[in-house]
Residue, then its C-alpha position, 0 to 999 in steps of 0.5 A: x826748396x828742400x830746406x823748407x821741408x818740415x818747417x814749422x812755427x814756434x814749437x814749445x817742444x816738450x810733450x805733445x855722395x862723399x863730402x868735399x875736403x874743406x879741412x882748412x876751414x873747419x874745426x875738427x871735433x877731437x876724439x878725446x872731447x867729453x860729451x858732457x861739454x857739449x849741449x848739442x853734438x851732430x855727427x855726419x847728419x844726413x837727410x834726403x827728400x825723395x831725389x833731393x839731398x837736403x843734408x849731405x854731411x853735417x857735423x858740429x858741436x855747440x858748447x853748453x852755455x854758448x851761442x852758435x850761429x848756423x849760416x848758409x844760403x837759402x836751401x843750404x840745409x840749415x832748417x832741415x838740420x835744426x828740425x832733425x836736432x829738434x826731433x821734428x825730422x828723423x835723420x836718414x844717417x848720422x847721429x846727434x845728441x841734445x843735452x846728452x839725449x839721442x835725437x832718435x832713441x830718446x826723442x821725448x827727453x830731447x823735447x822736454x829740454x828744448x825750445x824751438x822758435x820759428x820765423x813766424x810767431x805761433x800765438x793765439x792773437x785773440x788772447x792777451x800776452x798773459x793768457x798766451x803764456x798761461x796757456x803754454x804753461x798749462x799745455x806743458x804740464x804746469x798747474x794753473x797757479x804755477x802757470x800764472x806765476x811763471x807768466x808774470x815772471x816772464x812778462x817782467x823779464x821781457x818788459x811786457x808787463x804793461x802790455x800783458x792784458x792787451x790782445x797779441x793781435x794788437x802787439x807790434x812786431x817786436x812785442x810779438x817776437x818777445x812774447x813768442x820767445x817768452x812762451x817757449x821759455x815757460x819751462x826753462x829749457x836748457x837749449x833754445x833753437x832760434x830759427x831766424x828770430x828777427x826776420x821782418x823786424x825793424x832795427x829797434x825791435x831786432x836790437x830788443x831781441x838781441x838783448x834778450x838772446x844775450x840775457x839767455x846766454x848769461x843765464x847759461x842757456x845754450x842757443x843755436x841761431x839760424x839767421x840771414x842777417x850776418x850782422x846778427x851772427x857777428x854780434x851775438x854768436x860765440x862761434x859760426x858754422x857755415x853750411x852750403x849744399x848740405x854740408x859744413x864748409x867752414x867753422x870758427x869765430x867770426x874773426x877766424x872766418x874773416x881772417x880766412x877770407x883775407x888779411x887786413x889791408x890799408x885803403x889809401x886815397x890821395x888828394x890829387x888823383x894824378x898822384x895815383x901812379x906815384x903812390x903805387x910806386x912808393x908803396x910797390x914793395x908793400x904790395x905782393x908782386x908789385x901789382x896794386x889793386x886800384x879802384x875809385x882812386x883808392x890803392x889797397x895795400x895788404x896790412x899783415x902787420x896791422x897798425x905798423x903797415x898803416x904807419x909805414x904808409x903814412x911815413x912813405x907818403x909824407x916823405x914823398x910829398x903825397x897828400x892824402x885825403x883818406x887812409x884807413x885800416x880795413x878788415x874783411x867783413x863777415x858779409x865778405x867772408x860769407x860770400x867768399x865761402x859760399x861762392x858757387x865758383x869757389x871749387x873751380x877756381 
């Protein structure tokens, strides 16, 4: 896919057609916003690979000290966008700044202030964890003493001190990911790009990486996260940008995206499935058009008033003598929001 073009493993990057109108889902960058408020700002980025348009029109901003998740289907343009922001690819159109530095005119300054970790660890498996950290420190210009000191600091921060002298080839998946991220933090970057950092990790190792990412944000580091795990974006990110077909189609907090997909609703399940008809009749005026969505002996009732609607359903069913086996308030999940936003048939409905 074009989105994979230019993909690279972890890089301690230091020296070394008109868009469719999706304004209802987007948060527009206002003209009076101060550039300094944002660690990353992309404006109408474009990238083409021969006849394939990988990035058609991408604009978004990342406030300093926050985590923004970049979501999209495979081939949507996520990795190509990240590679342009990291100066690994030159944009064909548009502009972008990272830490106030233009990614084209001042690429070297961008590289000095960022770290990019790819999907696969870029480590020397024949070296120990400490040796890898010292190696990165030396490559990034630290003196031998400073590199050793920083290595010990990072080993302690990432809870790897006990494994410091073990070869990385013997590390578990979670430990490899942690040392990989640690190598990129040797020079304390201001912005960190994490490209699917938990791919292939078990749930415990994934949780360990999440804890590390939270810690980085608490220390004031700005993070742009691409991930295929929607739960990860939901848990970690302050805001989410959804890209599809090379352009931004939605942007907001996880809650905002869920609400844009649909309001909360009550799921009501009667004890006696024969009461379904009577249940629908009792709740008919709470259901738009009086047409209930019934599936698996469950009636879904829109709940625009939240808990008030839930209490009203309980009161009505009790008055009607309809016994319930279950009633619960549901909200659209981020998975449902993502699927709705990136539905291929969305534009033709």
